[in-house]
N, C-alpha and C positions, 0 to 999 in steps of 0.2 A: 081047748088046749090048758092046760092049767099053766099058770105062772108062779113061775117060783122063784121068790123077793130074798136075797140074802143081805144079811147087813152086818159090815164089821163089830163083831162089840169086844173091848179093849178092857181084860180084865187083871185085878192087882188083889194081894192079898194083905191083910193087917194084923197084926199079932193083938187085935183087942178082946179077945177072949170071944164073950157070947151079943157081944155088942151089936146090932141091929139098927143105931138112933139114926138118923138123916143127918141131925143137927151135929156131930161127934165129929169133934173138929180137926182130928187124927183122918179119920172116912173121907170130910171133905179136901181135907190137903191131899187125898191119895187122888182121889176123883180130877183136879188141876191138875195134878201131873201128868195123870193118862192122858188129858187134855192138852197140856203142853208136850209131850212126847211124841204126840203125832202130828200138833201142829209144825213142830221141829223142823217134821220129816218132807215140809213143802220148801221147796227153793222160795217162794214170792212172799211166805210168810218171815222168813229169814229175812227180806228187805227191807219187811214194813211196820217190824217189831218197835223200830225205834220210835214208833208215832203210837206206841202202847204203853199203859202202865199194866203193873200186873193183877193176873184178875183175880179174883173172891167168889165163891159161892156164897148168895144171897139171898131171902126170902124162900126159905128152904119150906116144903113142905111133907107131909107125908100123908102120899098115896094111900096104899096100903100096907099093913102089917100083921104078921103069922106070927102070933109067940111063941106057936107051937113047931112049925118046923121052920123059926127064927131066921125071916125074911123080910124085907120091906121093900118098897117103890119110892122113890126119893123124887120131888120135882123141886129145882132151882132157878135161880136166875145166875147166871154166867156173865159176871161182871168186870168190868171193865173198862176206861176210858180211851179213845181212840181222838186224834187231834183236839184233845183239850175237850172232847163232850164225854160224857157217862152214858155206856150202853150196855144193854142187858139181852143176852140168848137164852131163851128158856132150853133146859134140857132137863133130862131126866136119868139117872142111876136107880140102880139096884145094889140090894146090902143082903147078901148069906151069910150064915153060919155054916164053916167046915167041921164036921161030927171031927172024923179022922186027924185033922190038926188044929183044932181050937183054934181058928181063924176066922177073922172075914172078910170075903171075897166083895171087892167094890167090881161091880159091871156100869160102863156105858158106851156111846156109839160117840166119838170122839168126831164125827166126821159130822155131827148136825151142827158143834161148833166151827166146824172149820169151812164149810159151806156156807156158811151166814154170812162168816166173817172175810169169805170171798167176796159174796156179793156184795157187804159194805165196801170193803176199797175198788172194788170195780168203779163206781158208783160213785166215793167219793175221796180219791187221790188223798195218800198219806201227806200231811203236809206240818207236823208239828216235828219237831226233833227234843225226844224226852231223855232222861236220864232217870230212870225209876230204882227207886232202893239201891243197898248194895249188891243185890243180887246182880240185878239188871249192869251195874255198874263194871262189874267183874269181867261182861261181854263186851267187842267193839262194838262201837257206836257203828250202821250201815248211816253213809251219807243219806237225807233225802232229798232230791231235788225241790224246789218251788214251783207252786201252781206256773204255769204259764204268761199269767200275767201280773204276778208278781215279781216280775224283771225289770227293769229298770230300761225304759227305752230309748236306744239310742239316737244322739240326735242325726242327724244323714244332712250333710252339707251338699250341696250341687255346686259344679262353676259355672251353672247357665243362671240366667239373669230374669229373675220375675219379670212378668208382660205389667210393668203397672204397679202403682203405690201398692192396691189392693192385694195382689197377689203379692208382691212382698213382706207386707202384713200378715196372710197365710201363711208364709214361708216361717216368717219370725217368732208364729203362734203354731207350730207343727201343724199347720192345715194341708191338705192338697193344694197345692196353686198350678201354676201357668206357667208357662216361661217364655221367651220371646219369640221359639220356632213354634208354642202350640201345641206342646206337651205336656202333657198332668205330670207332675211331680208329689209323689204319694210318702207319708212322715214314713210306713217304713223303708225308702230307697226304691220302689217301686217306680215305675214310670209308664206313662199310656201307651211307650215304643213308638205312637203316631201322632204328627198333631190333632187335635182335635177342634173344632170349632167354636 
């Protein structure tokens, strides 16, 4: 039985004449826009994008170039910062000159970037809130929750009396302590529920 694998390829046209240069700034910007348009469709992306900087394509390589057919295959790193750290995701895109229109076609699979970013977000929750450039300032920022360990600890007070001076010191220091009834009180407010010997 043959397996058929289909990939979604996104295509855009640029009025660049016969340019099939992988490092052409206009063609790189179109490739980035294709990726961004796809990512904006994912609800989870819109919720975490405040932790991202605007992306760029760097480390451009021409893998194949055919001057006769005016086609190029390019490789680059989709570069951005997430939670204040520089990140790079490899991506390939192709350029083809369209003879009938005189435009250059840019084609790539944006889901490669989407999947890589999804894995990154699952491993490392967004914690940094950034305002990025004028383009980012135009869109409202979605609040990003701090990580669970970043919130200040509430000091839980109990009306129970500590069982001796050592337990009173533990209570003052925010450590588990035992009351006069033998019940253990934890710093988070939970108790043992029953006396402990």
